[in-house]
C-alpha positions as CSV (number, residue, x, y, z in Angstrom):
1,M,0.0,0.0,0.0
2,T,1.7,3.2,-1.2
3,V,1.3,6.6,0.4
4,A,1.6,10.0,-1.4
5,A,1.5,13.3,0.4
6,V,0.4,16.6,-1.2
7,V,1.8,19.8,0.3
8,P,0.1,23.0,-1.1
9,A,2.7,25.7,-0.8
10,A,1.6,28.2,-3.5
11,G,0.0,30.8,-1.2
12,S,1.4,34.3,-0.6
13,G,1.2,34.1,3.2
14,T,0.8,37.9,3.6
15,R,-0.1,37.7,7.3
16,L,3.4,36.5,8.1
17,G,4.7,39.8,6.7
18,A,8.0,38.4,5.7
19,G,8.1,39.8,2.1
20,A,8.2,36.3,0.6
21,P,5.7,33.4,0.2
22,K,5.2,31.9,3.7
23,A,6.4,28.4,2.7
24,F,9.8,29.8,1.7
25,V,10.4,31.9,4.8
26,P,13.4,30.5,6.8
27,L,12.7,28.8,10.1
28,A,16.0,28.5,12.0
29,G,17.7,28.7,8.7
30,V,15.6,26.1,6.8
31,P,12.6,27.1,4.7
32,V,9.2,26.3,6.3
33,V,8.2,24.0,3.5
34,V,11.4,22.0,3.7
35,R,10.8,21.3,7.3
36,A,7.2,20.2,6.6
37,V,8.4,17.8,3.9
38,E,11.2,16.4,6.0
39,G,8.7,15.6,8.7
40,L,6.6,13.7,6.3
41,L,9.6,11.7,5.0
42,R,10.9,11.0,8.6
43,S,7.6,9.5,9.5
44,G,8.5,6.4,7.5
45,A,4.9,6.2,6.4
46,V,5.2,8.3,3.2
47,D,6.6,7.1,-0.1
48,E,6.5,10.3,-2.1
49,V,5.6,13.9,-1.7
50,L,4.1,16.4,-4.2
51,V,4.7,20.0,-3.4
52,G,2.7,22.8,-5.2
53,V,4.5,26.1,-5.3
54,P,4.2,29.5,-7.1
55,E,5.1,29.0,-10.8
56,A,8.0,31.5,-10.4
57,L,9.6,29.4,-7.6
58,V,9.3,25.9,-9.2
59,D,13.0,25.8,-10.2
60,Q,14.1,27.0,-6.8
61,A,12.0,24.4,-5.0
62,R,13.4,21.6,-7.2
63,L,16.8,22.6,-6.0
64,L,15.7,22.6,-2.4
65,F,14.3,19.0,-2.7
66,A,17.0,17.5,-4.9
67,G,17.8,13.9,-4.0
68,R,14.5,13.4,-2.1
69,P,11.4,11.6,-3.4
70,V,9.7,14.9,-4.0
71,T,7.9,16.2,-7.2
72,V,7.5,19.9,-7.5
73,L,4.6,21.3,-9.5
74,A,3.2,24.8,-10.2
75,G,0.3,25.3,-7.9
76,G,-3.1,26.9,-8.5
77,A,-4.5,30.2,-7.3
78,E,-6.2,28.6,-4.4
79,R,-5.2,25.8,-2.0
80,T,-7.8,23.4,-3.3
81,A,-6.8,24.1,-6.9
82,T,-3.2,23.1,-6.0
83,V,-4.5,19.8,-4.4
84,R,-6.6,19.1,-7.5
85,L,-3.6,19.5,-9.8
86,A,-1.5,17.2,-7.6
87,L,-4.3,14.5,-7.6
88,E,-4.5,14.7,-11.4
89,L,-0.7,14.2,-11.6
90,L,-0.9,11.3,-9.3
91,A,-3.7,9.7,-11.3
92,V,-1.6,9.7,-14.5
93,H,2.0,9.6,-13.2
94,G,2.2,5.9,-12.5
95,G,2.0,4.6,-16.1
96,E,0.4,1.1,-16.0
97,R,-0.2,1.4,-12.2
98,A,-2.4,4.4,-12.8
99,A,-4.9,2.8,-15.1
100,T,-7.4,4.0,-12.5
101,P,-7.0,7.0,-10.3
102,E,-6.4,4.8,-7.2
103,G,-3.8,2.8,-9.1
104,H,-0.9,5.1,-8.2
105,A,-1.3,5.6,-4.5
106,D,-3.6,3.8,-2.1
107,V,-3.4,6.6,0.5
108,V,-3.0,10.3,0.0
109,L,-2.2,12.9,2.7
110,V,-2.8,16.6,2.4
111,H,-0.5,18.5,4.6
112,D,-0.1,22.3,5.2
113,A,3.4,23.5,4.4
114,A,2.8,26.0,7.3
115,R,2.9,23.2,9.9
116,P,6.7,22.6,9.9
117,L,7.0,21.0,13.4
118,T,4.3,18.3,12.9
119,P,5.7,15.3,14.7
120,P,6.4,12.3,12.4
121,A,4.6,10.1,14.8
122,L,1.4,12.1,14.2
123,I,1.8,11.6,10.5
124,A,2.2,7.9,10.9
125,S,-0.9,7.7,13.1
126,V,-3.0,9.3,10.3
127,V,-1.7,6.8,7.7
128,A,-2.3,3.9,10.1
129,A,-5.9,5.0,10.6
130,V,-6.6,5.1,6.9
131,R,-4.9,1.7,6.4
132,A,-7.2,0.4,9.2
133,G,-10.2,1.1,6.9
134,H,-11.2,4.7,7.6
135,P,-11.6,6.5,4.2
136,A,-11.0,9.9,5.7
137,V,-8.9,10.8,8.8
138,V,-8.1,14.1,10.4
139,P,-6.0,14.9,13.6
140,V,-7.8,17.1,16.1
141,L,-7.3,18.9,19.4
142,P,-10.0,19.9,21.9
143,V,-10.8,23.6,21.9
144,A,-9.4,25.1,25.1
145,D,-10.9,28.6,24.9
146,T,-14.5,29.6,25.3
147,V,-16.0,30.2,21.9
148,K,-18.6,32.9,21.2
149,R,-20.9,33.3,18.1
150,V,-20.6,37.0,17.2
151,T,-22.5,39.2,14.8
152,P,-20.7,41.1,12.0
153,D,-20.9,44.3,14.1
154,G,-19.2,42.6,17.1
155,I,-22.2,41.7,19.3
156,V,-22.1,38.3,21.1
157,E,-25.1,36.2,20.0
158,S,-24.4,33.0,22.1
159,T,-21.7,30.9,23.7
160,V,-20.9,27.7,21.8
161,D,-20.6,24.4,23.6
162,R,-16.9,23.8,23.2
163,S,-17.1,20.2,24.5
164,V,-18.2,19.1,21.0
165,L,-15.7,21.3,19.1
166,R,-12.3,20.3,17.8
167,A,-9.5,22.2,16.1
168,V,-8.4,20.3,13.0
169,Q,-4.8,19.9,12.0
170,T,-3.0,18.3,9.1
171,P,-1.9,16.0,7.6
172,Q,-5.4,14.9,6.6
173,G,-5.4,11.4,5.3
174,F,-7.7,9.7,2.7
175,A,-8.2,6.6,0.7
176,F,-7.1,7.9,-2.7
177,A,-10.4,7.0,-4.4
178,T,-12.4,8.9,-1.7
179,L,-10.5,12.2,-2.1
180,W,-10.5,11.8,-5.9
181,A,-14.3,11.4,-5.8
182,A,-14.7,14.4,-3.5
183,Y,-12.8,16.6,-5.9
184,A,-14.6,15.2,-8.9
185,A,-17.9,16.3,-7.3
186,S,-16.7,19.8,-6.5
187,D,-16.9,22.5,-9.1
188,V,-15.5,25.4,-7.0
189,D,-11.9,25.0,-6.0
190,A,-12.1,27.8,-3.4
191,A,-15.2,26.4,-1.7
192,A,-13.6,24.5,1.2
193,T,-11.0,25.5,3.9
194,D,-9.9,21.8,4.2
195,D,-10.1,18.6,2.2
196,A,-12.2,16.8,4.8
197,G,-14.9,19.4,4.2
198,L,-15.1,18.3,0.5
199,V,-15.3,14.6,1.6
200,E,-18.1,15.4,4.1
201,R,-20.1,16.9,1.2
202,V,-20.2,13.6,-0.7
203,G,-21.4,11.8,2.4
204,E,-18.3,10.1,3.7
205,K,-17.6,9.9,7.4
206,V,-14.5,11.6,8.6
207,H,-12.6,9.8,11.5
208,T,-10.5,11.6,14.0
209,V,-7.2,10.8,15.7
210,P,-5.5,12.8,18.5
211,G,-3.6,15.7,17.2
212,D,-0.4,17.3,18.7
213,P,0.2,20.9,19.9
214,A,3.5,20.9,18.0
215,A,1.5,20.6,14.7
216,F,0.4,24.3,15.0
217,K,0.1,26.4,11.9
218,V,2.7,29.2,11.3
219,T,0.6,32.1,10.1
220,T,1.8,35.2,11.9
221,P,5.2,36.5,13.1
222,W,4.3,35.4,16.6
223,D,3.8,31.8,15.4
224,L,7.2,31.9,13.6
225,H,8.8,33.2,16.8
226,I,7.3,30.4,18.8
227,A,8.4,27.8,16.3
228,E,12.0,29.2,16.4
229,L,12.0,29.0,20.2
230,L,10.8,25.4,20.2
231,L,13.6,24.4,17.7
232,E,16.2,26.1,19.9
233,K,15.0,24.0,22.9
234,A,14.7,20.8,21.0
């Protein structure tokens, strides 16, 4: 059973304010996207990685990943467009093995480039859950803060029961055929904030596994600072 991981890294990441696409911002001297891909490969559960980057950075990214089982492609305008392109590449890339979409990879992960410290053990646990028969798997953490539903003008409408809420992380794992079908049924690439949302729309159940605080998303300068401090203490 082969496992492919898709890493969408074509976004601008303007909230980080680093003057470069977020995925290529150095984290303790190593680009964020490189750390994310290294974590996938260190898990021992991933056979190949497809990284979608801005078209202008394709050659640079190929140099960064030289010698690794990584394919670099030009990503789309939206995250889901990049994932779709990667899935299409997987569906045809395997020659005879890809006579059907699921012929190339049995399991596909979708992982945020902006989660560079995701523990390899978490990645392996997602793959194991898909292999155990769950067609869609996401790592989650309980929501610690009180959550309010607020109107557009800033007035609290209600307090949400946080006991049933979970914060979702990546990698999200899928049987290849499940994610392929979800994308085939979706006409609008920008319609979902995560791939599990597309799978939910076609009626598949999404299984959860425990997430890890270290798999947090680097979105702001504060997040980058925290990630650097964690690496210093590692």
